[in-house]
C-alpha positions as CSV (number, residue, x, y, z in Angstrom):
1,M,0.0,0.0,0.0
2,L,2.9,2.4,0.8
3,V,4.5,1.6,-2.5
4,E,1.3,2.4,-4.3
5,A,0.9,5.7,-2.4
6,Q,4.5,6.6,-3.3
7,A,3.9,5.8,-7.0
8,G,0.8,8.0,-7.0
9,S,2.8,10.8,-5.3
10,D,5.6,10.5,-7.9
11,A,3.0,10.5,-10.7
12,Q,1.4,13.6,-9.2
13,L,4.8,15.4,-9.0
14,R,5.6,14.4,-12.7
15,V,2.2,15.8,-13.9
16,R,2.7,19.0,-11.9
17,E,6.2,19.5,-13.3
18,M,5.0,18.8,-16.9
19,L,2.0,21.1,-16.6
20,T,4.4,23.8,-15.3
21,Y,6.8,23.2,-18.2
22,L,4.0,23.2,-20.8
23,A,2.6,26.4,-19.3
24,A,5.9,28.1,-20.0
25,A,6.6,26.4,-23.4
26,L,3.1,26.8,-25.0
27,P,1.7,30.2,-26.2
28,R,-1.4,31.5,-24.4
29,F,-3.6,30.8,-27.4
30,V,-3.3,27.0,-27.0
31,S,-6.6,25.7,-25.9
32,P,-7.3,23.5,-22.8
33,A,-8.0,20.5,-25.0
34,A,-4.7,20.9,-26.9
35,R,-2.9,21.3,-23.5
36,L,-4.4,18.0,-22.3
37,L,-3.2,16.4,-25.5
38,A,0.3,18.0,-25.2
39,L,0.6,16.7,-21.7
40,Q,-0.1,13.1,-22.8
41,C,2.4,13.5,-25.7
42,A,5.1,14.9,-23.4
43,L,4.7,12.2,-20.8
44,R,4.6,9.3,-23.4
45,V,7.4,10.5,-25.7
46,N,10.3,8.0,-26.4
47,S,14.0,8.8,-26.5
48,R,13.8,9.6,-30.2
49,G,11.0,12.2,-29.7
50,Q,8.3,10.0,-31.1
51,V,4.9,9.5,-29.6
52,R,2.1,7.1,-30.5
53,I,-1.2,8.0,-29.0
54,P,-3.7,5.0,-29.3
55,A,-7.0,5.8,-30.9
56,G,-8.8,4.4,-27.8
57,L,-7.0,6.9,-25.6
58,L,-8.1,9.8,-27.8
59,R,-11.6,8.5,-27.7
60,G,-11.5,8.2,-24.0
61,M,-10.3,11.7,-23.7
62,R,-13.0,12.8,-26.2
63,L,-10.3,14.2,-28.5
64,H,-10.5,11.6,-31.3
65,G,-10.9,13.3,-34.7
66,R,-10.0,16.7,-33.4
67,K,-7.6,17.7,-36.1
68,E,-7.5,21.3,-35.0
69,L,-5.8,20.3,-31.7
70,W,-2.9,18.8,-33.6
71,A,-2.8,21.9,-35.7
72,E,-2.6,24.1,-32.6
73,L,0.3,22.1,-31.3
74,E,2.1,22.2,-34.7
75,Y,1.6,26.0,-34.9
76,A,3.1,26.3,-31.4
77,D,6.1,24.3,-32.6
78,L,5.7,21.6,-30.1
79,L,5.3,18.7,-32.5
80,R,5.0,17.7,-36.2
81,T,2.4,15.3,-37.5
82,S,3.1,12.9,-40.3
83,S,0.6,14.6,-42.6
84,P,-0.5,18.2,-42.0
85,G,-4.2,18.5,-41.0
86,S,-4.5,14.9,-40.1
87,S,-6.0,13.5,-36.9
88,A,-2.6,12.2,-36.0
89,S,-1.9,9.5,-33.5
90,E,1.9,9.3,-34.3
91,V,3.8,12.5,-33.9
92,Q,7.4,13.8,-33.6
93,L,8.0,16.2,-30.7
94,L,10.2,19.1,-31.6
95,D,10.9,20.4,-28.1
96,A,14.4,19.1,-27.2
97,A,13.8,19.6,-23.5
98,L,11.1,16.9,-23.6
99,L,13.6,14.3,-25.0
100,D,15.9,14.5,-22.0
101,Q,13.4,13.9,-19.2
102,A,14.0,12.1,-15.9
103,P,12.7,9.7,-14.6
104,G,12.5,7.0,-17.2
105,R,9.7,6.3,-19.6
106,A,7.8,3.8,-17.4
107,A,7.5,6.4,-14.6
108,R,6.3,9.0,-17.1
109,R,3.7,6.6,-18.5
110,R,2.4,6.0,-15.0
111,A,2.1,9.8,-14.7
112,A,0.3,10.0,-18.0
113,H,-2.2,7.4,-16.7
114,W,-2.6,9.3,-13.4
115,A,-3.3,12.5,-15.4
116,L,-6.3,10.7,-16.9
117,H,-7.7,9.7,-13.4
118,P,-6.5,12.3,-10.9
119,V,-7.3,11.9,-7.2
120,L,-10.2,14.4,-7.2
121,E,-13.7,13.0,-7.7
122,R,-14.1,12.2,-11.3
123,L,-15.8,14.7,-13.6
124,P,-18.6,13.6,-15.9
125,A,-17.3,12.4,-19.2
126,C,-19.0,15.2,-21.0
127,S,-17.1,17.9,-19.0
128,P,-15.4,20.5,-21.2
129,P,-11.6,20.4,-21.5
130,A,-11.2,23.7,-19.6
131,L,-12.9,22.1,-16.6
132,Q,-10.8,18.9,-17.0
133,L,-7.6,20.9,-17.1
134,I,-8.2,23.0,-14.1
135,T,-9.3,19.9,-12.1
136,L,-6.0,18.2,-13.1
137,A,-4.0,21.3,-12.1
138,L,-5.7,21.3,-8.7
139,A,-5.2,17.6,-8.3
140,A,-1.5,18.0,-9.1
141,H,-1.2,20.5,-6.2
142,M,-3.1,18.5,-3.6
143,S,-1.3,17.9,-0.3
144,S,-2.1,15.7,2.7
145,G,-4.3,18.3,4.4
146,I,-8.0,18.9,4.2
147,C,-7.6,22.3,2.7
148,H,-5.3,22.8,-0.3
149,R,-3.7,25.9,-1.7
150,T,-1.9,27.1,-4.8
151,D,-0.8,30.4,-6.2
152,M,-3.5,32.0,-8.3
153,E,-1.0,33.0,-11.0
154,D,0.3,29.4,-11.2
155,L,-3.3,28.1,-11.5
156,T,-4.1,30.4,-14.3
157,R,-0.9,29.6,-16.2
158,L,-1.3,25.8,-15.8
159,S,-4.9,25.9,-16.9
160,G,-4.4,28.4,-19.7
161,Q,-7.2,30.6,-18.3
162,S,-7.5,34.2,-17.1
163,R,-8.2,34.9,-13.4
164,H,-11.9,35.5,-14.1
165,Q,-12.2,32.3,-16.2
166,A,-10.4,30.3,-13.5
167,A,-12.8,31.6,-10.8
168,E,-15.8,30.7,-13.0
169,L,-14.4,27.1,-13.4
170,L,-13.8,26.8,-9.7
171,D,-17.4,27.9,-9.0
172,R,-18.5,25.2,-11.5
173,L,-16.4,22.6,-9.6
174,V,-18.3,23.5,-6.5
175,R,-21.6,23.3,-8.2
176,T,-20.8,19.8,-9.6
177,G,-19.6,18.6,-6.2
178,I,-16.0,18.1,-7.1
179,L,-15.0,20.8,-4.6
180,T,-16.8,21.5,-1.3
181,S,-15.6,25.1,-1.4
182,W,-12.9,27.5,-2.7
183,R,-11.8,31.1,-1.9
184,Y,-9.3,33.6,-3.1
185,D,-6.9,35.1,-0.5
186,R,-5.9,38.5,-1.8
187,D,-3.1,38.9,0.7
188,S,-1.2,35.9,-0.4
189,D,-2.6,35.8,-4.0
190,E,-3.5,32.1,-3.4
191,V,-6.5,30.0,-4.1
192,L,-7.6,27.8,-1.2
193,W,-9.9,24.9,-1.9
194,Q,-11.4,21.8,-0.3
195,P,-12.2,18.8,-2.3
196,A,-15.4,16.8,-1.7
197,L,-14.8,13.8,0.4
198,T,-14.9,10.6,-1.6
199,G,-16.3,7.4,-0.2
């Protein structure tokens, strides 16, 4: 049980680090759906910079057939698809920093899987990518306490949202029962939130 908890903690850390890197590497115009796809690509890349995303994974993420997402990531110079405008599942990452990641590929693949099922209560499958991404950003910043906190600027960068948009998404997470509550602390510029208890 302790080994499983450690693996989950390591995966959480990998996801937080990769979200942070992608927030800096990707332009602001990159949509939440494309950011979720970029995260999976970055965590699944092999040592030659190649990534194969199974069609089943894309369907599960509700991103199958979304050619515009690949185009966004190509325009941002993150990757190249085999044929422009295709609904690619095999791509070449162009960002050299992503090719020299530690830990190894197996640990990153576990992190990619964790990112699909973060520790917060699961969102309905029809949830928009913006809600999925902010939920993942929150899950990546959870600690062992009941109340969690993160810097508002970090949260907006990781989720690709403005402060106003992030606040609306947090309100929606409360309405859907994922969070019990959240508040913004002006003095520390932090968001404090409490996840709903899961049974």
